[in-house]
TIVONU-997343 format. One line per field, with one value per residue: chain; x, y, z of N, C-alpha, C in turn; residue number from 0; residue in one letter. Coordinates in Angstrom, 1 decimal. Atoms other than C-alpha are relative to their C-alpha. Layout:
<rs>
chain	(A_...)
n.X	(X_...)
n.Y	(Y_...)
n.Z	(Z_...)
ca.X	(X_...)
ca.Y	(Y_...)
ca.Z	(Z_...)
c.X	(X_...)
c.Y	(Y_...)
c.Z	(Z_...)
n	(NUM_...)
res	(A_...)
</rs>
This chain:
<rs>
chain	(A_A_A_A_A_A_A_A_A_A_A_A_A_A_A_A_A_A_A_A_A_A_A_A_A_A_A_A_A_A_A_A_A_A_A_A_A_A_A_A_A_A_A_A_A_A_A_A_A_A_A_A_A_A_A_A_A_A_A_A_A_A_A_A_A_A_A_A_A_A_A_A_A_A_A_A_A_A_A_A_A_A_A_A_A_A_A_A_A_A_A_A_A_A_A_A_A_A_A_A_A_A_A_A_A_A_A_A_A_A_A_A)
n.X	(-0.9_0.2_-0.8_-0.7_0.9_-0.1_-1.4_1.1_0.5_-0.2_1.4_-0.3_1.5_-0.4_0.2_-0.2_1.0_-1.6_-1.7_-0.6_0.7_1.3_1.0_1.2_0.0_-0.1_0.1_-0.7_-0.2_-1.6_-0.8_-0.7_-1.1_-0.6_-1.0_-0.4_0.7_0.3_0.9_-0.5_-0.5_0.1_-0.9_0.8_-0.5_0.2_0.5_-0.6_0.4_-1.5_-0.1_0.0_-0.2_-0.1_-1.0_0.0_0.3_1.4_0.6_1.9_0.0_1.4_0.2_0.7_0.7_-0.4_1.7_0.5_-1.2_0.2_-1.3_-0.3_-1.0_-0.7_-0.6_-1.3_-0.4_-0.8_-0.1_-0.4_0.9_-0.1_0.6_0.9_1.2_1.1_1.6_1.0_-0.2_-1.7_-1.3_-1.4_-1.1_-1.4_-0.9_0.0_-0.7_1.0_1.1_-0.2_0.3_1.3_-0.1_0.2_0.2_-1.7_-0.3_-0.2_-1.9_-1.0_-1.7_-1.3)
n.Y	(1.7_1.2_0.9_1.0_0.9_1.6_1.1_1.0_-0.3_-1.5_-0.6_-1.4_-0.6_0.4_-0.8_0.5_0.7_0.0_0.4_1.1_-0.1_0.8_0.0_0.3_1.1_0.9_0.0_0.2_-0.8_0.0_-1.2_-0.9_-0.3_1.2_-0.2_1.4_-0.1_1.1_0.7_1.2_0.6_1.1_1.2_1.6_0.6_1.5_1.1_0.1_-1.8_-0.5_-0.8_0.5_-1.5_0.4_0.8_0.9_1.3_0.7_1.3_0.7_0.6_0.5_0.1_-0.8_0.0_-1.4_-0.6_-0.5_0.6_1.1_0.0_-0.1_-0.4_0.8_-0.4_0.0_-1.3_-1.1_-1.5_-1.4_-0.9_-1.3_-1.0_0.6_-1.2_0.3_-0.8_0.9_1.7_0.6_-1.5_0.3_0.2_0.8_0.7_1.0_1.1_1.1_-0.3_-1.0_-1.2_0.3_-0.3_0.6_-0.7_0.3_0.7_1.0_0.5_-0.1_-0.4_0.4)
n.Z	(-0.9_0.9_-0.5_1.0_0.3_-0.8_1.3_0.0_1.5_0.5_0.0_-0.4_-0.9_-1.6_-1.3_-1.2_-1.2_-0.8_0.5_1.5_1.1_0.9_1.7_0.9_0.7_0.2_-1.5_-0.9_-1.1_0.0_-0.8_1.0_-0.5_-0.1_1.2_0.4_1.5_0.3_-0.3_-0.9_0.6_-0.4_-0.3_0.0_-0.7_0.6_-1.1_-1.6_-0.4_0.4_1.0_1.1_1.0_1.8_0.2_-0.9_0.4_-1.1_-0.2_-0.7_-1.4_0.1_1.6_0.3_1.5_0.7_0.2_1.6_0.5_-1.1_-0.2_-1.4_-0.6_-0.8_-1.0_0.0_1.4_-0.2_0.6_-0.7_-0.1_1.4_-0.7_-0.9_0.3_-1.3_0.2_1.4_-0.8_0.2_-0.5_0.3_1.3_-0.2_0.7_-0.5_0.7_0.4_0.2_0.5_-1.2_-0.2_-1.4_-1.1_-1.3_-1.3_-1.4_1.0_0.4_-1.0_0.3_-0.1)
ca.X	(26.9_28.2_28.9_30.9_28.8_27.5_30.7_27.5_25.6_27.2_23.7_24.3_21.0_23.3_22.4_23.6_22.4_24.9_28.5_27.6_26.3_23.2_21.8_18.4_18.8_20.3_20.3_23.8_25.5_29.2_31.2_32.7_35.6_36.7_40.0_40.4_38.5_39.3_36.8_36.6_38.3_36.2_37.2_35.9_36.2_36.7_35.4_37.7_37.2_40.7_40.4_41.0_42.9_43.6_46.1_45.9_45.6_42.4_41.0_37.4_36.1_32.8_31.8_30.1_27.5_28.5_25.2_23.9_26.9_26.3_29.8_30.8_33.8_35.6_36.4_40.1_40.0_42.8_42.8_43.9_41.9_41.8_39.9_37.3_33.7_31.5_27.8_26.9_26.3_30.1_32.5_35.4_36.5_38.9_41.1_40.1_42.0_40.6_37.6_38.8_37.3_34.4_33.0_32.8_31.2_33.9_32.4_33.0_37.1_39.7_43.4_45.7)
ca.Y	(-19.2_-21.0_-24.3_-27.5_-29.7_-33.5_-36.1_-38.5_-36.9_-33.4_-31.9_-28.0_-28.2_-28.7_-27.6_-27.3_-29.5_-28.7_-29.6_-31.7_-31.0_-32.5_-33.5_-33.2_-35.4_-38.1_-37.8_-38.0_-36.3_-35.5_-33.6_-30.5_-30.3_-33.9_-33.3_-37.2_-36.8_-40.2_-42.5_-45.9_-48.4_-51.3_-55.0_-58.4_-60.8_-64.9_-67.9_-67.8_-63.8_-62.9_-59.9_-60.4_-57.7_-57.7_-60.3_-62.2_-66.3_-68.3_-71.4_-73.0_-74.0_-75.2_-77.0_-74.4_-74.4_-72.1_-69.9_-70.6_-73.7_-77.4_-76.8_-77.5_-75.8_-78.3_-77.5_-76.7_-74.7_-72.3_-68.6_-65.1_-62.2_-59.4_-57.0_-56.3_-54.9_-53.6_-53.3_-56.8_-60.9_-61.2_-59.4_-60.9_-60.8_-63.7_-65.8_-69.6_-72.5_-74.5_-72.0_-68.8_-65.3_-65.2_-63.7_-65.0_-64.6_-64.3_-66.3_-69.4_-68.8_-68.7_-67.2_-69.1)
ca.Z	(-2.3_-5.0_-4.5_-6.1_-8.1_-6.8_-7.7_-8.0_-11.1_-11.4_-10.9_-10.1_-7.7_-4.3_-0.9_2.4_5.2_8.6_7.7_4.4_0.9_-0.3_-4.1_-4.9_-7.3_-6.7_-2.7_-1.9_0.9_1.1_3.5_1.4_4.1_3.5_1.4_0.7_-2.8_-3.2_-4.0_-2.2_-4.6_-5.8_-4.8_-5.5_-3.7_-4.9_-2.9_0.5_0.7_-0.9_-2.6_-6.8_-9.0_-12.6_-13.7_-11.1_-12.1_-10.6_-10.3_-10.6_-7.4_-9.0_-12.6_-14.2_-17.6_-20.1_-21.2_-24.8_-25.1_-23.8_-23.0_-19.4_-17.1_-15.1_-11.2_-11.5_-14.9_-14.7_-15.8_-15.4_-14.9_-18.2_-15.7_-13.1_-13.8_-11.2_-11.3_-13.3_-12.4_-13.8_-12.3_-13.7_-17.4_-17.7_-20.1_-19.4_-20.7_-23.0_-22.9_-24.1_-23.0_-21.3_-18.0_-14.4_-11.2_-8.3_-6.0_-8.6_-8.6_-6.2_-6.5_-7.7)
c.X	(0.1_0.3_0.4_-1.2_0.0_0.8_-1.0_-0.6_0.0_-1.2_1.1_-0.8_0.7_0.1_0.7_-0.7_1.5_1.1_-0.3_-0.8_-1.0_-0.5_-0.7_-0.2_0.3_0.1_1.2_0.8_1.5_0.4_1.4_1.9_1.0_0.8_0.7_0.2_0.7_-1.5_0.5_0.2_-0.7_0.8_-1.2_0.7_-0.4_-0.9_0.4_0.0_1.5_-0.3_1.2_0.2_0.4_1.4_0.7_-0.6_-0.9_0.1_-1.5_-0.1_-1.5_0.3_-0.9_-0.4_0.3_-1.9_-0.2_1.3_-0.7_1.6_0.2_1.8_0.5_0.5_1.8_0.3_0.8_-0.1_0.6_-0.8_0.4_-0.2_-0.9_-1.7_-0.7_-1.3_-0.8_-0.1_1.3_0.7_1.0_-0.3_1.4_0.2_-0.1_0.8_-0.8_-1.6_-0.4_-0.6_-1.3_0.1_-0.5_-0.6_1.1_0.1_0.2_1.6_0.5_1.4_0.5_1.6)
c.Y	(-0.5_-1.2_-1.3_-0.9_-1.8_-0.9_-0.8_0.0_0.8_0.7_1.3_0.5_-0.4_1.0_-0.1_-0.2_0.0_0.0_-0.7_1.2_-1.1_0.0_-0.1_-0.9_-0.9_-0.7_-0.4_0.9_-0.4_1.1_1.1_0.0_-1.3_-0.1_-1.6_0.0_-1.3_-1.3_-1.2_-1.2_-1.5_-1.2_-1.2_-1.0_-1.9_-1.1_0.0_1.4_0.7_1.0_-0.4_1.3_-0.7_0.0_-1.0_-1.3_-0.6_-0.9_0.0_-1.0_-0.9_-0.7_1.1_-0.1_1.2_0.7_-0.2_-1.6_-1.7_-0.3_-0.1_0.5_-0.9_0.5_0.0_0.5_1.1_1.0_1.1_0.7_1.2_1.2_-0.2_0.9_-0.1_0.6_-1.5_-1.6_-0.2_0.8_0.1_-0.4_-0.8_-0.7_-1.6_-0.8_-0.9_0.6_1.0_1.1_0.2_0.8_-0.6_0.3_-0.3_-1.0_-1.6_-0.3_0.0_0.4_-1.2_-0.1)
c.Z	(-1.7_0.5_-0.9_-0.3_0.9_-1.0_-0.5_-1.7_-0.9_-0.2_1.1_1.4_1.4_1.3_1.4_1.2_0.9_-0.7_-1.1_-0.5_-0.1_-1.5_0.1_-0.2_0.1_1.4_0.6_0.7_0.4_0.9_-1.1_0.6_0.3_-1.6_-0.9_-1.6_-0.3_0.2_0.7_-1.9_-0.2_0.1_-0.1_0.7_-0.4_1.7_1.4_0.3_-0.4_-1.1_-1.5_-0.7_-1.3_-0.2_0.8_-0.7_1.1_-0.9_0.1_0.9_-0.5_-1.6_-0.1_-1.4_-0.5_-0.7_-1.9_-0.8_0.3_0.4_1.8_0.5_0.7_1.3_0.0_-1.2_0.4_-0.7_0.0_-0.6_-1.0_1.0_0.5_-1.0_0.6_-0.5_-1.0_0.6_0.0_0.3_-0.4_-1.9_0.0_-1.5_1.0_-0.9_0.0_-0.4_-0.7_1.1_0.3_1.8_1.1_1.1_0.7_0.6_-0.8_0.0_1.9_-0.3_0.3_1.0)
n	(0_1_2_3_4_5_6_7_8_9_10_11_12_13_14_15_16_17_18_19_20_21_22_23_24_25_26_27_28_29_30_31_32_33_34_35_36_37_38_39_40_41_42_43_44_45_46_47_48_49_50_51_52_53_54_55_56_57_58_59_60_61_62_63_64_65_66_67_68_69_70_71_72_73_74_75_76_77_78_79_80_81_82_83_84_85_86_87_88_89_90_91_92_93_94_95_96_97_98_99_100_101_102_103_104_105_106_107_108_109_110_111)
res	(X_X_X_X_X_X_X_X_X_X_X_X_X_X_X_X_X_X_X_X_X_X_X_X_X_X_X_X_X_X_X_X_X_X_X_X_X_X_X_X_X_X_X_X_X_X_X_X_X_X_X_X_X_X_X_X_X_X_X_X_X_X_X_X_X_X_X_X_X_X_X_X_X_X_X_X_X_X_X_X_X_X_X_X_X_X_X_X_X_X_X_X_X_X_X_X_X_X_X_X_X_X_X_X_X_X_X_X_X_X_X_X)
</rs>
C-alpha cells in the first residue's frame, strides 16, 4: 500500500494511525481525507491587531534605532510594505520615507 509523501518534509516514510497519516521524520500528522489541500496563509498583525498585507501603507508607532547606524526613525514615519517574510524577527520588508528600504518588526507599526 502506498501513501502520499509528507506535505511538510516530503518524506516517503509515512504510516497510518487510525484515520490520520503520520510522518516519523518530522512528526507531522494530517488527515488524507481532508480535501481542502490549502495550507493556512501566514498573516502578520500590527500593533493594533489589524492584519497587514503587501502593499499596505504603514506608520511607525514608536521611535526605532537603526542597527549599525546612529539614525533614529521617529514615531509617525510613513512607509509601504513591499513583502511579508515568515519566520524572522523582522516580518516586514518596507520602504520608509526618508530612510529607504529596511526590515521592520510588525508590532512597531500600524496600518495607515
